[in-house]
N, C-alpha and C positions, 0 to 999 in steps of 0.2 A: 715379191711385188716388182713389176716392171719399172724400168728407169728410163727417163727421157732427158735428152739434152736439148736446149733451145739456143739457137744462134741468132743474134740480133745486133744491129748497128745503131739503133736510134731509140725511139720512144719505148718500145717493148710492150705495146698493148696486147699483142698476141701472146707474148710470154705470160702476161698477167692473166689472160683468159685461161690459158692452159694450166697455170699454177693454181688458180682458184678452183678449176674443175677437178684437179687432183686432190686438193685439200677437202673439197666437198664430196668426193667419192664418185663424181660423174665420169672420171677417167680412173681406172684401177691401176694407178701408177703414181710415181712422184717425179717431179723435176729435180734431177740430181745435179745438174750442171747448167750454167749459163755461160756461153762463149760470146764475147763482144770484142770487136776490133777497134772500138773507140772508148777508151777508159772513162771519158766524161759523159757518156751517153746516159739518158734517163733509165734505160733498162738495167744499168748497174745498180742504181738506187732501188729500183723495184726488186731486184734479186735480193738485196740486203734486207728489204722489208719482209720478204718471205723466208729469210734465212737460207737462201739457196746459194750453194757454192758458185762462185763466179770467177771465170778466167777472163780478165780484161787485159788486152795486150795491144801494144803499138807495133803494127807490122814493120815499120821502118827500123825497129830495133833488132830485126832478124836479117840475116844475110840473104835469105831467099824465102819464097812461098813454101818450098819444101821444108824448110827449117821450122817455120811457125806451125805448119800443118802437122809436122811430126810431134811437136809439143801438144797440139790439140788432141791428136790421136792418143798420146800417152795419158792425157787427162781423161779422155773418154773411157779408155780401158780401165783406168784406176777407179772411175765412178761406176763401172759396170753398166754402161749405157746400152740399152736395147734399140732405141730409135732416136735419130737426130731430126729435129724439127727446125728448119730454117724459117725465120720470121722477121723479114726485113734485114737479113744479113747481106750486106752490099759487096760481098766478095765472091768470085767464082770459085767453086770447089775444085782443087787441083788433084793430080794423080795420087798424091800421098794420102789425102783424106778419102778419096773415092776408092783407092786400093784397099783401105782398111774397113770402110763402112759402106761401100757401094751396095745398093739394094736396101739399105736401112736409113737413107736420108730422104726426107720429103721437104717440099717447099710450098709456101702459099704465095700465089701471084694474083694481083688485083685486076685481072682481065680474064676473058674466056679464051684461053689458049685453044688452038695455036695462033690466034690473032693477038696482036699487040704484045709482043715479047719485049723484054728489056726493062730498064730501071724507071722509065717514065710512062708506064702503061696507061695509067688513068688519064694523064694529060694527052697522050697520043690518041686514045679512044675518044676523048672529049673533043679534041680538035678535028677529028675525022667526022664527028657528028653522029655516032651510033646511037640507037635508041634503046638498046639492051646492053648493059655493061655486065660485069660479073666477077666471079672469083673462081680460081682453079687451084686445086692441090694436086701436086704431081711428084713423082719420084725424080730425084736429081741424078743426072748423068753428066757426061763431058760436053754436053751442048748447053746453050743458053736457053733456059725455059723450054727445053725440048724433051724432057723425060716423060715417061708414060703417065697419062692422066689417071688420077685416082678418083677425084670427085670434083664437081662443079656446081655452082649455083648462080642463077641469073639475077641481075639487079636492073629492072626496068627504070629508066629515067629519061625524061624529055625536057628537063629544065635547062637553065643556062648558068647555074651557079656551081662552079667546080668544087668549092668548099663543101657545099651541101652534098654533092655527089660523093666526095671522098668520105664524108661521114656515113653515108648509106653503105658504101662498100666496106668500110671498116666494121660497121655493125653487122654485116653479113659474114665477114671473115671469121669473127670470133666463134660463133656457134658452129660454123661449118668445120673449123679446125678441130674444135673439141670433139665433135661427132666423128670426124674421120680418124683422128688419133685413137679414140676409144675403140673403133672398129678394127683398126690395124692391130692394136695390142691384144684384142680379145679374139681375133680370128674371124670376125664377122665379115659380112659383105661390104668391104670398104669402098669398092668401086661402084659409085652411084652418081648419076648425073641428074640434077633436079630440074633441068630444062625440060619443059613440057614436050617439045618436039622430040627430044631424044627418048623420053619415056614412052611416047607413042611408038617410036621406031622399034623399041625393045619388045613391044607387045605384038608386033607384026610377025 
């Protein structure tokens, strides 16, 4: 059975979605490790609820990013991880982690990349006034939200309540991440864009 690691810094709702999908057989894998850079984050409690091994660390207790990433790599190797899923992990992956797991790290981003990169994507898109928001899953490389896109899904919204918008985007993230991870692990056609315009373009 394939093994997944989930990296998160906060609430961990995407971890929860992936863990439940594994438990229910929707993803033929198990979450073998949670990595969190904030020991007090809710995702740590969620991991305990699912009996998932969790490495919760304080980056300030390490001399450098290379040092704590070396420890992360050691734990990934020990857990036999096949795929790393970033889910609200608020740290940029450095050369140590990318050198060991490059090509096997994916991230979920709450915008239709390449637009609205960065940590405040929902707010930035909201302030810009876009009418179609969305979610992107992409491979992680040494750029910020610049890795090759795997899948996307649009979230139309013309309201003025950012809290409502965030709920809609999170509701879209969970099934898209489950679907995409399943396809990546089973060798299916993971690269799919659910935006109608792109579907039409592919048919031409």
